C-alpha positions in Angstrom: -128.3 -31.4 -49.4 -124.6 -31.6 -48.4 -123.3 -33.3 -45.3 -119.8 -33.2 -43.9 -118.9 -36.4 -42.0 -116.2 -37.1 -39.5 -115.6 -40.8 -39.6 -113.7 -42.6 -36.8 -111.5 -45.6 -37.3 -108.8 -47.5 -35.6 -105.3 -46.0 -35.8 -103.1 -47.9 -38.3 -105.9 -48.7 -40.8 -104.6 -49.3 -44.3 -106.8 -48.1 -47.2 -106.2 -48.2 -51.0 -105.3 -45.0 -52.8 -108.3 -45.7 -55.1 -111.1 -46.0 -52.6 -113.9 -44.4 -54.6 -115.7 -47.6 -55.4 -116.0 -48.5 -51.7 -117.5 -45.1 -50.8 -119.9 -45.2 -53.8 -121.1 -48.7 -52.7 -121.5 -47.4 -49.1 -123.7 -44.5 -50.2 -125.8 -46.8 -52.4 -126.2 -49.2 -49.5 -127.2 -46.4 -47.1 -129.8 -45.0 -49.5 -131.3 -48.5 -50.1 -132.3 -48.6 -46.5 -134.4 -45.5 -46.8 -137.9 -45.4 -45.4 -141.1 -45.6 -47.3 -141.6 -41.8 -47.6 -138.1 -41.1 -49.0 -138.4 -44.2 -51.3 -141.7 -43.0 -52.6 -140.3 -39.5 -53.3 -137.5 -41.0 -55.3 -139.8 -43.3 -57.2 -142.1 -40.4 -58.1 -139.1 -39.1 -60.0 -138.5 -42.3 -61.9 -135.8 -43.8 -59.8 -135.4 -46.8 -57.5 -133.0 -46.9 -54.6 -132.7 -50.6 -54.5 -131.8 -51.0 -58.1 -129.1 -48.3 -57.8 -130.4 -46.2 -60.7 -130.6 -43.2 -58.4 -127.2 -41.6 -59.1 -127.9 -37.9 -58.3 -125.1 -37.7 -55.7 -121.4 -37.0 -55.5 -118.7 -37.1 -52.8 -115.4 -35.5 -52.0 -112.0 -37.0 -51.6 -111.2 -38.3 -48.1 -109.5 -35.7 -45.9 -106.8 -37.9 -44.3 -104.2 -36.5 -41.9 -101.7 -37.6 -40.8 -100.8 -40.6 -43.0 -98.0 -42.5 -44.6 -98.3 -43.5 -48.3 -96.8 -46.6 -50.0 -96.5 -45.8 -53.7 -95.6 -49.4 -54.5 -98.6 -50.9 -52.8 -100.8 -48.0 -53.7 -102.1 -47.5 -50.2 -102.4 -45.2 -47.3 -101.6 -46.0 -43.7 -103.6 -43.8 -41.3 -101.6 -42.4 -38.4 -104.7 -40.9 -36.8 -108.1 -42.2 -36.0 -110.3 -39.9 -38.0 -111.0 -38.9 -41.6 -113.5 -36.5 -43.1 -115.8 -36.9 -46.1 -118.5 -34.7 -47.7 -121.5 -36.2 -49.4 -123.7 -34.2 -51.7 -127.2 -35.4 -52.8 -129.8 -33.8 -55.0 -132.7 -34.4 -52.6 -135.6 -32.6 -50.9 -134.1 -30.9 -47.7 -137.0 -32.4 -45.8 -135.1 -35.7 -45.8 -131.9 -34.3 -44.3 -132.3 -35.8 -40.8 -133.4 -39.2 -42.1 -130.4 -39.3 -44.4 -128.0 -38.5 -41.5 -129.7 -41.2 -39.4 -129.2 -43.8 -42.2 -125.5 -42.9 -42.5 -125.0 -43.3 -38.7 -126.5 -46.8 -38.8 -124.2 -48.2 -41.4 -120.4 -48.0 -41.0 -118.2 -47.7 -44.0 -116.0 -50.7 -44.6 -112.8 -49.6 -46.2 -109.3 -51.2 -46.2 -107.9 -53.3 -43.4 -106.7 -52.9 -39.8 -104.5 -55.7 -38.3 -105.6 -58.0 -41.1 -109.4 -57.4 -40.6 -111.8 -55.2 -42.6 -111.6 -51.7 -41.3 -114.8 -50.0 -40.1 -115.3 -46.2 -40.3 -118.2 -45.0 -38.2 -119.9 -41.6 -38.3 -119.1 -39.7 -35.1 -119.8 -36.1 -36.1 -121.6 -34.5 -39.0 -122.6 -31.1 -40.2 -125.4 -30.3 -42.7 -123.9 -27.5 -44.8 -125.9 -24.4 -45.4 -127.5 -23.9 -48.8 -125.4 -21.4 -50.9 -127.0 -18.4 -52.5 -127.1 -19.6 -56.1 -126.6 -17.1 -58.9 -126.4 -17.5 -62.7 -122.6 -17.0 -62.6 -120.4 -18.7 -59.9 -116.9 -19.9 -59.4 -116.0 -23.4 -58.2 -113.1 -25.5 -57.3 -113.2 -29.2 -58.2 -112.5 -31.3 -55.1 -112.9 -34.6 -56.8 -112.0 -34.8 -60.5 -114.5 -33.8 -63.1 -114.9 -36.3 -66.0 -116.3 -35.2 -69.4 -116.7 -37.4 -72.4 -117.6 -36.5 -76.0 -118.4 -38.6 -79.0 -117.8 -37.2 -82.5 -119.5 -38.7 -85.5 -117.6 -41.6 -86.9 -115.1 -41.6 -84.0 -114.8 -43.6 -80.8 -115.7 -41.9 -77.5 -112.9 -39.7 -76.0 -113.1 -40.3 -72.3 -110.5 -37.8 -71.4 -111.6 -34.4 -72.8 -109.3 -31.7 -71.3 -110.9 -28.6 -69.8 -109.0 -26.3 -72.1 -110.3 -28.1 -75.2 -112.3 -25.8 -77.4 -115.3 -28.2 -77.4 -115.2 -28.8 -73.6 -118.0 -26.3 -72.8 -120.4 -28.0 -75.3 -119.9 -31.4 -73.7 -119.9 -29.9 -70.2 -123.4 -28.3 -70.6 -124.8 -31.2 -72.7 -124.1 -33.6 -69.9 -125.4 -31.2 -67.3 -128.7 -30.7 -69.1 -129.1 -34.4 -70.0 -128.7 -35.4 -66.3 -131.1 -32.6 -65.2 -133.7 -33.8 -67.7 -133.4 -37.3 -66.3 -134.0 -36.0 -62.8 -137.1 -34.2 -64.1 -138.4 -37.3 -65.8 -137.4 -36.0 -69.2 -140.0 -33.3 -69.1 -139.4 -30.1 -70.9 -137.1 -28.0 -68.7 -138.3 -24.9 -70.5 -142.0 -25.7 -69.9 -141.1 -26.3 -66.2 -139.5 -22.9 -66.2 -136.2 -24.5 -65.1 -134.2 -23.6 -68.2 -134.4 -20.7 -70.6 -133.1 -21.9 -74.0 -131.9 -18.4 -74.8 -129.6 -18.2 -71.7 -126.0 -17.8 -72.8 -124.3 -20.6 -70.9 -120.6 -20.2 -70.6 -117.6 -22.1 -69.1 -114.3 -20.6 -68.2 -111.2 -22.4 -66.9 -109.4 -20.6 -64.2 -105.7 -21.6 -64.0 -104.4 -25.0 -65.0 -106.1 -28.4 -64.7 -104.5 -31.4 -63.1 -105.2 -34.9 -64.4 -106.4 -37.7 -62.1 -106.7 -41.3 -63.1 -109.0 -43.3 -60.8 -109.0 -47.1 -60.9 -112.4 -48.6 -60.0 -113.6 -51.9 -58.6 -116.2 -53.9 -60.6 -119.4 -51.8 -61.1 -122.6 -51.9 -63.1 -121.1 -49.7 -65.7 -118.2 -52.1 -66.2 -115.8 -49.2 -66.0 -112.3 -50.2 -64.8 -110.7 -46.7 -64.8 -111.7 -43.1 -65.5 -109.6 -40.0 -66.0 -110.9 -36.7 -64.7 -109.4 -33.3 -64.0 -109.3 -31.1 -60.9 -109.4 -27.4 -61.6 -111.0 -24.1 -60.7 -113.6 -22.7 -63.1 -116.3 -20.1 -63.6 -119.6 -21.2 -65.1 -122.7 -19.3 -66.2 -126.0 -21.1 -66.5 -129.6 -20.9 -65.2 -129.9 -21.0 -61.4 -131.9 -24.2 -61.2 -129.3 -26.0 -63.3 -126.5 -24.5 -61.2 -128.1 -25.8 -58.1 -128.6 -29.2 -59.6 -124.9 -29.5 -60.6 -123.8 -28.3 -57.2 -125.7 -31.0 -55.4 -125.8 -33.9 -58.0 -122.2 -33.3 -59.2 -120.6 -31.8 -62.3 -119.8 -33.8 -65.4 -120.3 -37.5 -65.7 -120.0 -40.3 -63.1 -120.4 -38.3 -59.9 -121.7 -41.4 -58.2 -118.3 -43.1 -58.9 -116.4 -40.3 -57.1 -116.2 -37.5 -59.6 -117.7 -34.0 -60.0 -117.8 -32.8 -56.4 -117.0 -29.1 -56.4 -116.9 -26.4 -53.7 -117.5 -22.7 -54.0 -114.2 -20.9 -54.8 
């Protein structure tokens, strides 16, 4: 499910340029207040909302306009009283209304206004229609996509570029690994969710732009991550395509990476 939120705030609020950690914590907090039915559905898939090990979500960058930016202080000053944010969760559509209700109950605390914590409340929302998923689709990364790779005998390379010849291997390895976790590590082939013979392909469209995101303290102990925003075409089985669309592409979607829209 995908929801586009319009969040209201007081004019003049000041928020940091790197705000991903606050939004991630907000989403975790919202989900932790889920009712028994939703919690049970998640637990049946091997996750627990309270322990924050359910990470099958991603979110867009904030749509802020108008604003002033202070490069020295690394912050935005909002000149309006509304921002937009899209949240994407790999979840049964039956829980859509419950999720919206949960978000409406808990404001997002982000930045300051007149020296006090700024509160962003959900005023409007739209549940986005489900796309027609095909085995080849084109996307535009709205938040940066981060892909890591580890070569034998070498340290992890956290910043694999999309034009790297090995990028597609890591791209699909991470997608399948996360999908298997969502399916409780059962055989995707046996579940008829993945055909091992399907020729998965990744194609970069145009140039990729680097984005370095600084993160607040988090369970992964990651202080910063580099990802890339770019347009791309990808071919893979439809169930995996749907999973990546809703749960996020690449690694660390729950930290503000991997949100992509149809091109």
